[in-house]
Each structure stands twice: as C-alpha cells, then as structure tokens.
Backbone as a ProteinNet text record, in pm:
[ID]
protein_1_A
[PRIMARY]
MNILFLTQVLPYPPDSGPKIKTWNVLRFLAQKHDITLVSFVRGDQQEDEAQLARYCRAVYTVPIERTILNDGRAVLYSLVSGIPWMMARDDRRAMRRLVERVAADTAFDIVHADQLNMAQYAARLNAPKVLDEHNALWLLYRRLASRIKPGVRRWMLERDWRLLKRYEGRIVREFDAVLAVSDEDRAALQEATGVA
[TERTIARY]
6591.5	6489.3	6312.2	6240	6151.8	5978.4	6029.9	5856.6	5702.8	5643.4	5522.1	5479.7	5401.2	5310.7	5218.5	5088.2	4968.8	4891.7	4841.4	4771.1	4661	4521.1	4445.8	4342.9	4413.9	4460.6	4565.7	4590.5	4698.9	4739.8	4837.3	4901.6	4973.2	4916	4962.6	4839.2	4782.8	4859.2	4860.5	5051.8	5002.6	4905.3	4801.5	4737.8	4628.3	4694.5	4663.1	4732.1	4678.4	4826.1	4874	4828.2	4872.5	4927.3	4876	4901	5008.3	5038.6	5199.4	5317.9	5276.4	5323.1	5394.3	5314.7	5320.1	5299.1	5303.8	5422.4	5624.7	5575.7	5740.2	5848.2	5720	5839.3	5824.1	5732.5	5715	5764.5	5881.4	5903.5	6174.8	6017.3	6252.3	6272.2	6214.3	6237	6230.2	6197.3	6184.5	6347.9	6350.2	6552.1	6615.9	6628.7	6714.9	6651.3	6488.9	6383.4	6330.6	6260.7	6151.5	6063.3	5972.2	5823.1	5663	5593.2	5495.3	5379.6	5341.2	5242.9	5086.3	5008.4	4877.7	4744.4	4713.3	4637	4418.5	4329.6	4226.7	4237	4123.3	4088.7	3941.4	3973.7	3838.9	3791.1	3742.1	3770.9	3861.3	3859.9	3922.8	4049.4	4139.2	4308.4	4397.9	4359.2	4458.7	4588.4	4544.5	4675.6	4808.3	4683.4	4820.2	4894.6	4789.6	4902.2	5017.2	5017.7	5162.1	5177.9	5162.9	5314.5	5347.9	5278.9	5301.5	5388	5351.9	5443.1	5566.3	5639.6	5803.6	5849.7	5705.1	5823.5	5809.1	5743.5	5678.9	5737.6	5774.4	5819.4	5654.8	5567.2	5449.5	5290.3	5201.9	5059.7	4947.4	4843.9	4855.4	4645.9	4530.4	4423.6	4347.4	4237.9	4126.7	4002.1	3888.1	3790.4	3766.8	3680.1	3656	3489.9	3397.7	3322.4	3216.2	3269	3188.5	3067.8	2957.2	2862.8	2743.2	2628.2	2563.7	2556.2	2482.2	2376	2516.1	2676.5	2692.2	2758.2	2864.1	2840.4	2784.4	2566.8	2433.5	2474.5	2605.3	2619.8	2709.8	2797	2960.9	2880.1	2796.1	2776	2685	2575.5	2480.2	2658.7	2741.9	2825.7	2925.3	2956.5	2964.7	2968.6	2833	2669.3	2703.1	2673.5	2663.8	2833.1	2923.5	3038.2	3177.7	3099.7	3227.2	3327.1	3386.6	3425.9	3478.3	3533.9	3518.7	3487.9	3388.6	3357.4	3395.5	3524.2	3586.1	3649.6	3717.6	3799.9	3626.2	3523.6	3447.8	3413	3432.4	3409.4	3479	3641.4	3745.7	3797.4	3677.6	3754.2	3678.9	3762.3	3696.4	3729.3	3606.6	3760.7	3816.5	3814	3851.5	3988.1	4055.6	4209.7	4254.6	4102.3	4187.2	4223.8	4146.6	4223.1	4293	4390.9	4454.1	4598.3	4584.5	4731.2	4756.4	4737	4721.3	4776.1	4756.7	4741.3	4952.3	4930.4	5069.9	5111.8	5105.3	5142.7	5261.1	5163.6	5210.8	5371.1	5249.7	5376.6	5525.5	5549.8	5648	5735	5807.8	5862.2	5966.3	5844.3	5871.6	5941.2	6028.3	6124.6	6032.2	5991.7	5851.8	5760.2	5639.3	5549.2	5516.2	5497.6	5452.9	5316.7	5261.5	5097.6	5110.4	5011.2	5028.1	4846.1	4846.7	4739.8	4725.4	4607.4	4496	4481.5	4399.1	4293	4351.9	4509.4	4536.6	4598.7	4626.9	4711.6	4599.3	4499.2	4426.3	4419.9	4484.1	4532.8	4681.8	4780.8	4920.5	4987.2	4863.2	4829.8	4873	4810.9	4815.9	4975.4	4993.5	5129.2	5277.7	5301.6	5409.2	5575.3	5636.6	5688.8	5678.6	5840	5801.6	5752.4	5698.2	5532.1	5604.4	5572.6	5556.6	5420.5	5375.5	5251.4	5293.4	5272.6	5279.6	5087.2	5181.7	5061.3	5064.8	4933.7	4999.9	4875.5	4795.3	4809.7	4741.7	4723.8	4624.3	4452.9	4425.8	4318.6	4179.4	4251.7	4146	4108.6	4237.1	4257	4154.3	4186.8	4169.2	4001	3938.1	3755.7	3730.9	3818	3815.1	3795.6	3850.9	3880.6	3714.2	3677.8	3595.6	3449.4	3444.4	3249	3302	3347.1	3408.6	3381.5	3343.3	3332.3	3198	3108.5	2993.2	2900.1	2786.7	2675	2641.1	2536.5	2518.7	2363.3	2421	2322.5	2433.8	2257.6	2286	2509.6	2513.7	2594	2814.8	2734.8	2817.9	2819.9	2669.6	2745.3	2787.6	2794	2827	3004	3065.1	3198.2	3199.3	3164.6	3250	3251.2	3159.1	3143.5	3282.9	3312.6	3416	3575	3537.9	3641.7	3729.6	3624.6	3666.9	3689.8	3637.6	3646.2	3824.7	3843.8	3908	4036.5	4002	4148.1	4151.8	4025.3	4096.8	4147.5	4106	4147.1	4293.7	4348.8	4431.2	4561.4	4490.5	4626	4642.2	4594.8	4540.3	4655.8	4645.9	4650.3	4829.8	4839.7	4986.8	5121.4	5017	5129.6	5181.6	5099.3	5139.6	5209.4	5287.4	5350.9	5516.5	5548.7	5708.3	5809.9	5716.8	5760.5	5660	5604.9	5521.5	5536.1	5533.2	5568.3	5479.1	5532.4	5386.8	5508.5	5376.5	5457.3	5437.5	5412.2	5453	5383.5	5507.9	5537.1	5409.7	5286.7	5135.5	5055	5058.3	5053.6	5156.1	5190.7	5291.4	5272.1	5265.2	5217.8	5038.6	4989.2	4829.7	4851.8	4963.3	4915.5	5012.6	5070.3	5141	4999.7	4899.5	4787.6	4730.7	4666.4	4659.1	4664.4	4867.9	4809.4	4917.4	4786.9	4879.5	5033.1	5068.5	5270.3	5288.2	5243	5198.2	5261
-4116.2	-4219.9	-4227.6	-4260	-4328.6	-4258.3	-4198.1	-4159.7	-4089.5	-4104.7	-4112.8	-3998.5	-3895.5	-3802.1	-3772.8	-3781.6	-3732.3	-3618.2	-3595.9	-3453.8	-3431	-3391.9	-3339.8	-3254.1	-3171.1	-3096.2	-3167.6	-3087.5	-3102.8	-2956.1	-2899.5	-2860.3	-2722.8	-2811.9	-2680.9	-2689.6	-2545.5	-2450.5	-2344.4	-2324.4	-2299.8	-2122.8	-2104.9	-2011	-1997.9	-2088.8	-2042.4	-2083.3	-2036.1	-2038.3	-2152.5	-2271.9	-2393.2	-2507.7	-2428.9	-2507.1	-2400.3	-2270.7	-2270.4	-2360	-2373.9	-2452.8	-2617.7	-2614.3	-2737	-2813.1	-2650.8	-2651.8	-2668.2	-2589.1	-2599.3	-2676.9	-2721.6	-2836.1	-2977	-3041.3	-3156.8	-3087.2	-2932.6	-2944.5	-2981.5	-2930.5	-2894.9	-3082.5	-3085.7	-3313.2	-3344.1	-3281.9	-3350.4	-3359.2	-3210.2	-3238.8	-3422.2	-3371.6	-3471.3	-3645.3	-3653.1	-3805.9	-3896.8	-3948.1	-3976.4	-3947.3	-3889	-3796.9	-3940.8	-4007.7	-4050.5	-3962.2	-3878.8	-3802	-3879.7	-3902.5	-3959.2	-3841.8	-3775.9	-3719.8	-3704.7	-3644.4	-3570.5	-3496.9	-3514.5	-3384.6	-3346.7	-3261.4	-3156.4	-3119.4	-3200.2	-3192.8	-3215.4	-3175.6	-3140.6	-3127.8	-3198.1	-3149.8	-3185.4	-3278.3	-3268.1	-3240.3	-3085.6	-3014.6	-3008.4	-2903.8	-2913.1	-3061.5	-3228.3	-3303.8	-3328.3	-3289.8	-3303.5	-3217.9	-3108.7	-3055.8	-3084.9	-3175.6	-3255.6	-3334.6	-3383.2	-3534.9	-3442.5	-3348.6	-3247.4	-3372.3	-3363.5	-3363.7	-3458.2	-3563.3	-3665.8	-3819.1	-3924.7	-4043.6	-4055.6	-4074.5	-4123.7	-3995.4	-3960.5	-3887.1	-3954.1	-4012.1	-4093.7	-4000.1	-3983.1	-3912.1	-3999	-3930.5	-3976.7	-3876.1	-3865.8	-3795.5	-3752.2	-3604.9	-3615	-3506.9	-3514.5	-3369.5	-3384.8	-3257.3	-3188.3	-3116.8	-3189.6	-3062.2	-3078.3	-3050.1	-3003.9	-3163.4	-3259.5	-3430	-3451.9	-3519.2	-3544.2	-3507.5	-3354.9	-3230.9	-3381.8	-3374.5	-3395.2	-3497.4	-3653.6	-3816.6	-3746.5	-3660.3	-3693.7	-3617.3	-3496.6	-3441.5	-3579.8	-3644.1	-3777.6	-3886.3	-3972.4	-4018.6	-3918	-3852	-3747.5	-3745.9	-3756.1	-3744.9	-3902.6	-4023	-4146.5	-4211.9	-4231.4	-4228.4	-4140.8	-4030.5	-3978.8	-3889.9	-4015	-3826.8	-3729.2	-3662	-3555	-3517.7	-3415.9	-3387.5	-3446.7	-3314.1	-3291.7	-3442.3	-3481.4	-3627.1	-3681.5	-3768.1	-3808.7	-3722.7	-3643.8	-3597.8	-3671.4	-3669.7	-3693.8	-3820	-3884.7	-4049.9	-4137.5	-4146.9	-4206.9	-4351.3	-4417.3	-4606.3	-4608.4	-4546.2	-4539.8	-4450.4	-4358.5	-4326.2	-4408.4	-4467.6	-4644.9	-4739.8	-4746.3	-4824	-4771.8	-4642.8	-4693.7	-4596	-4526.1	-4548.2	-4687.5	-4760.6	-4910.8	-5037	-4966.1	-5041	-5010.1	-4874.1	-4791.8	-4857.4	-4833.4	-4893.6	-5000.5	-5040.9	-5268.2	-5261.7	-5179.7	-5236.2	-5123.5	-5054.5	-4968.9	-5014.2	-5017	-4944	-4828.5	-4748.8	-4649.1	-4610.1	-4523.2	-4536.6	-4392.9	-4319.4	-4173.9	-4210.2	-4231.8	-4090.2	-4014.2	-3948.8	-3758.1	-3692.5	-3737.1	-3704.5	-3511.4	-3447	-3299.9	-3298.9	-3218.9	-3211.2	-3276.5	-3302.6	-3396.2	-3455.7	-3440.9	-3496.9	-3608.5	-3603.6	-3683.1	-3814	-3809	-3888.9	-4019.3	-4004.2	-4109.6	-4272.3	-4179.6	-4299.6	-4326.8	-4250.6	-4270.3	-4372.7	-4321.4	-4389.9	-4550.2	-4669.5	-4762.5	-4831.5	-4739.4	-4795.7	-4798.8	-4950.2	-5006	-4946.7	-4858.3	-4728	-4579	-4515	-4392	-4232.2	-4230	-4154.4	-3997.5	-3941.3	-3723.4	-3726.4	-3642.3	-3522	-3419	-3394.1	-3234.2	-3103.6	-3043.8	-3025	-2925.6	-2830.2	-2675.1	-2621.4	-2628.5	-2574.8	-2665.4	-2631.6	-2722.1	-2698.2	-2792.6	-2758.4	-2731	-2888.1	-2813.7	-2693.3	-2619.6	-2502.5	-2386.4	-2390.9	-2399.7	-2358.2	-2464.2	-2493.6	-2423.3	-2453.1	-2383.3	-2230.1	-2143	-1936.4	-1987.4	-2050	-2045	-2084.1	-2148.3	-2172.1	-2071.3	-1952.9	-1837	-1730.4	-1729.4	-1612.7	-1589.4	-1705.6	-1765.8	-1779.5	-1726.3	-1695	-1749.9	-1759.6	-1956.9	-1993.7	-2171.6	-2205.3	-2299.4	-2351.7	-2500.5	-2483.3	-2455.6	-2390.4	-2418.8	-2278.7	-2242.7	-2406.3	-2547.3	-2613.6	-2702.6	-2690.8	-2823.8	-2772.2	-2652.9	-2646	-2632.2	-2698.8	-2705.4	-2831.4	-2859.4	-3026.4	-3132.6	-3012.3	-3138.7	-3070.3	-2869.4	-2865.6	-2946.9	-3076	-3161	-3259.1	-3286.7	-3471.1	-3387.6	-3342.6	-3324	-3361.1	-3242	-3246.8	-3344.7	-3444.6	-3585.2	-3675.1	-3620.4	-3727.8	-3648.8	-3536.2	-3531.8	-3544.7	-3527.7	-3561.9	-3710.3	-3840.8	-3943.2	-4011.8	-3884.9	-3938.2	-3926.8	-3781.8	-3742.6	-3878.4	-3926.1	-4028.9	-4185.6	-4127.7	-4259.4	-4234.5	-4105.3	-3970	-4057.2	-4062.4	-4063.5	-3884.8	-3850.3	-3624	-3591.5	-3451.5	-3378.7	-3323.1	-3227.3	-3077.3	-2978.9	-2887.9	-2813.1	-2564.5	-2548.1	-2421.5	-2301.5	-2354.3	-2212.5	-2196.6	-2196.9	-2242.4	-2276.4	-2205.5	-2177.3	-2305.3	-2353.6	-2453.5	-2624.6	-2592.6	-2690.6	-2721.5	-2556.6	-2619.1	-2648.9	-2631.2	-2697.2	-2827.1	-2888.7	-3029.5	-3123.1	-3039.7	-3091.4	-3071.3	-3017.8	-2995.6	-3147.2	-3090	-3221.2	-3379.7	-3420.8	-3542.9	-3569.8	-3469.5	-3495.8	-3430.4	-3364.5	-3362.6	-3272.4	-3115	-3048.1	-2982
-907.8	-820.6	-830.7	-850.4	-924.3	-816.6	-856	-802.8	-830	-771.4	-755.1	-707.3	-777.3	-805.6	-824.1	-663.3	-631.4	-671.7	-718.8	-732.9	-791.1	-633.4	-681.1	-816.2	-912.9	-967.9	-1060	-1204	-1260.5	-1325.6	-1212.5	-1181	-1284.2	-1428	-1555.7	-1568.6	-1668.8	-1649	-1486.2	-1504.6	-1335.8	-1261.2	-1273	-1265.3	-1094.9	-1022.7	-847.3	-810.5	-666.5	-588.6	-626.2	-624.4	-495.8	-655.1	-725.2	-876.4	-922.3	-911.2	-883.4	-805.2	-711.1	-567.6	-617.8	-636	-730.4	-863.9	-956.7	-1044.6	-1006.1	-927.9	-952.4	-871.3	-741	-724	-751	-899.2	-967.1	-1086.1	-1212.1	-1216.7	-1171	-1017.1	-969.7	-991	-891.7	-870.4	-1017.1	-1162.2	-1262.1	-1339.7	-1230.5	-1310.2	-1304.4	-1190.1	-1120	-1090.3	-1102.2	-1084.9	-1152.4	-1220	-1269.6	-1262.3	-1280.9	-1219.9	-1355.9	-1229	-1319.3	-1192	-1253	-1195	-1243.2	-1104.5	-1151.1	-1101.3	-1157	-1137.4	-1133.3	-1064.4	-1096.8	-1317.9	-1348.9	-1471	-1451.6	-1471.9	-1512.3	-1616.1	-1731.7	-1849	-1889.7	-2061.6	-2179.3	-2086.6	-2086	-2076.9	-2093.8	-2202.2	-2289.9	-2363.3	-2353.4	-2432.4	-2273.3	-2168.5	-2020.5	-2017.3	-1998.8	-2038.8	-2064.3	-2231.6	-2297.4	-2266.1	-2228.1	-2160	-2029.4	-1983.5	-1764.6	-1881.6	-1974.9	-2060.6	-2032.5	-2127.1	-2159.6	-2009	-1900.8	-1745.2	-1702.9	-1714.1	-1653.1	-1756.1	-1645.6	-1797	-1840.1	-1722.6	-1740.6	-1666.8	-1765.8	-1699	-1697.8	-1529	-1564.9	-1535.2	-1574.9	-1501.7	-1456.6	-1397.4	-1433.4	-1362.6	-1502.1	-1453.6	-1292.8	-1290.3	-1228.3	-1211.6	-1180.4	-1234.3	-1056.5	-1102.4	-962	-976.9	-895.1	-990.6	-795.8	-783.3	-698	-614.3	-771.5	-659.8	-673.6	-688.7	-636.3	-503.1	-450.8	-344.6	-261.4	-288	-148.9	-146.1	-214.8	-203.1	-144.1	-146.9	-29.2	48.8	124.2	248.2	305.6	254.9	274.3	413	269.6	276	406.6	377.6	505.5	659.9	684.9	828.4	824.1	746.5	730.7	819	745.6	781.4	877.6	889.9	1033.7	935.4	798.5	667	686.8	675.9	614.6	544.3	458.3	326.3	263	243.5	174.9	127.2	210.7	182.9	191.9	104.1	94.8	-48.4	-29.6	-179.8	-347.3	-244.6	-374	-342.4	-326.9	-271	-421.7	-482.7	-572.4	-620.3	-619.2	-682.9	-788	-890.7	-1023.7	-1016.3	-909.1	-943.5	-739.5	-715.2	-612.4	-716.8	-717.6	-881.1	-979.6	-984.5	-1113.3	-1049.2	-893.5	-860.7	-794.8	-742.9	-672.4	-822.2	-931.4	-1084.5	-1108.8	-1069.4	-1162.3	-1031.8	-902.4	-781.1	-793.6	-879.2	-923.9	-949.4	-1131.7	-1255.4	-1224.9	-1209.3	-1138.8	-905.5	-979.2	-742.2	-737.8	-704.9	-663.7	-520	-519.3	-425.9	-356.9	-371.4	-287.7	-350.2	-287.4	-328.9	-239.5	-362.4	-270	-342.7	-242.5	-214.6	-164.4	-244.8	-262.1	-219.1	-155.1	-19.6	-29.2	159	238.2	157.5	24.2	-51.1	-90.4	-127.7	-152.1	-101.4	10.3	77.3	133.4	109.5	90.4	-1.8	-94.3	-196.5	-222.2	-132.7	-45.3	39.6	131.2	223.9	282.4	204.9	188.7	91.2	0.5	-36.7	-4.8	-22.9	37.9	-45.7	-28.5	-28.3	27.2	113	103.6	85.7	228.8	144.3	202	129.2	172.7	112.9	290.9	258.2	227.1	136.1	45.4	122.2	256.2	258.5	209.2	134.3	111	318.4	418.5	460.2	532.6	667.7	740.9	706.1	652.3	676.7	719.2	852.7	987.5	986.5	1005.8	1081.4	953.2	840.3	777.7	732.3	772	785.6	931.4	1076.8	1183.8	1166.4	1096.1	1017.4	949.3	914.6	792.7	845.3	965.3	1048.4	1061.8	1143.7	1251.3	1244	1025.6	1018.1	977.2	989.9	921.7	1003.3	989.8	1061.4	1077.7	1230.3	1306.4	1133.4	1162.6	1072.1	986.2	881.6	840.1	792.1	756	667.2	810.7	920.1	972.9	1057.4	1100.9	1173.9	1105.7	945.4	908.1	851.1	855.5	873	1026.7	1094.9	1182.3	1234.1	1193.4	1219.4	1128.6	1063.8	940.5	955.3	1050.1	1089.5	1180.1	1286.6	1345.4	1382.1	1223.9	1228.2	1080.6	1059.3	945.2	1036.4	1151.7	1241.9	1287	1325.1	1369.9	1308.6	1129.7	1021.8	963.5	949.4	926.9	1055.3	1154.6	1319.1	1238.9	1220.3	1220	1101.6	979.8	779.3	786.9	834.3	852.8	940.6	1074.1	1093.3	993	832.3	787.3	662.5	710.1	633.8	628.4	607.7	618	665.6	610.3	557.5	567.2	607.8	646.7	594.5	505.3	424.7	481.8	593.7	508.7	556	516	443.2	523.4	623.4	756.1	913	984.9	1149.7	1227.2	1122.6	1152.6	1129.7	989.4	969.1	1059.5	1009.3	1106.5	1314.2	1301.6	1489	1464.3	1390.1	1373.2	1309.9	1228.9	1245.9	1395.2	1459.4	1536.5	1656.6	1642.7	1669.4	1740.3	1563.5	1520.4	1545	1575.8	1559.9	1738.3	1828.8	1967	1989.4	1920.5	1938.9	1970	1979.8	2004.4	2107.5
[MASK]
++++++++++++++++++++++++++++++++++++++++++++++++++++++++++++++++++++++++++++++++++++++++++++++++++++++++++++++++++++++++++++++++++++++++++++++++++++++++++++++++++++++++++++++++++++++++++++++++++++

C-alpha cells in the first residue's frame, strides 16, 4: 500500500517518547508498504531526513520556527477564531499546500496522521484516514490547568482544554480509524465525541 505519513516532528532521531513511538510505527509499516513522509522540521535536519529516506519512498519537509512572536500570533488567532491555541500554532499554509500537492501527485491508499496537530492536514484528503493519538490532548490540558495557580495562564489552559475537547471530538469523526494508547485515552476521546 501507498501510505502518506504526516508528522509534527521528524521521528528521527528517536530521542523522546513521541518520536520513539512514531519511529517504530514508521519502521514497522515500511517493512511491507511504501511510505511518503511529510513533516515539519526545526532547523537543519538534513542528516535526519537522510536516515528516514532509507525507510521512506519520499521525505518532504516544511520548516517551522517556534518563537514568542509566532506563539503570540497563534494566541491572538485562537482568541478571535475559537480554534485551540496548539492547532492555531501549527496551522501553516506551506504545510497545507505541500500535503495537497503530494496527495494530488500520488494515489494514497491510507493517510496516517501522527498526533492531533497533523489531523487538520489529513482531514480533507480523499483516502481512508488513520489518526494516531499519542494522548487525548484535551485531557492532558485539563490536567495541566488543574495544577496551575489561578491567573492568566490557568485561564488560557482551561479555555484551551475546552476548545480542544470540542475540536478533538469533531475531528476524530472525520477519520476512519483512531488509535489510542490507553483505555483512559480511548474513554476520553469517546467522551469528546459524545459516544461515551
């Protein structure tokens, strides 16, 4: 099968929990399938891309720079649009165009979106879609908010977990399959979709 594999960060080197999980899924799938990887990159990662090219038919990347200014813009956009901050932060026109171009050039049998941040790029594609949720993100944000003293940061996190719950509940319905890593995450995703 031809698989379009979308990631928020290059899964190589596998030096953190999410990257280790993604790296192992990608290597497993690459044993029997053709993988086209599309990912954000931070800085010069040409050597990492070369390692991934050993497992992928093609590797395409879009640079993303995380700065206070960019994060501030995402906060403002989130406040105006009602889109969760993290989704606004990673919503990039260059990535959208790249995914659309790659999908137009190749008939993919499956689109694999790794983590919620990449779901927005897969949702509109005309192929069966799998969302690999490393966490029920809304639940993670709710936990973070409950541990912070009252103030602006807590207000933002509480606002965002509620937005994320609605967003996550809506977007998972656009996928043919959703992978959860724990029963707790599965239950949280079902709660977000109203299927609990």
